[in-house]
Steps between C-alpha positions, in 0.01 A plus 500: 500500500287309253344312791405823676347640181307177441373494858390861475320435173322194642402693811371790292300271273357299790387781723572842349594601852771751570752369750747703702853396403802629688845434362768522766847592375784421742796447265752745356427585136799323346690179569189280478197487274250561780454875457456492122277192506293655778448816298391297198248305709363828638442630148327175398277510807404859438413417138236262640335789686592379845552731799879500505732652757874476552690498825873564526681377809857419598735522198194524275500876562807522276280408203350850508815709542554770237808502278582130495812427295523143374764529230769351725271206577435444130125473554215714375372766736130419530425757771333748258227239452367592844387829347270301266302355790266797510394422142390158626306660788754370752516792736528330839871489571598461863850529642584399853648804672726293722656336192569838343652634821717193558652550152550874535239581235232768484169507316623779269768264366238266351392485135126504550253629756457255787328487833752451778349291778622351825556127539178482702304682228652267239379199699150648510505557123607139447210376713258673260625310193348195335832387351859582602787401276858557608807562288 
């Protein structure tokens, strides 16, 4: 994370150019550090006034499900942090519709407003980015 923050700061100092960053979340929220670390990197990137968007595909869609209970896992439930994204001007959240459907989920079961897009639309969004970072 420190490396990403340092790179962003150097980039900002060097050019003062806003880059389009897309963070692609493919992992379930718990069991690895990817989801939490990814969320922290998103917040850091947004603090440097970059154009930040998040994409949720595959098991990554579980990161946004309402009512997560983590007591049995003995880990902190960080899902409410997604509600703070708006305060960082991170409002571009994309969820692949096919991933939702394959897991029996609906948009109304998610914590925050998202734009549900097809796999083809997701690919087009990715093509428009300057930087894509996967978690």
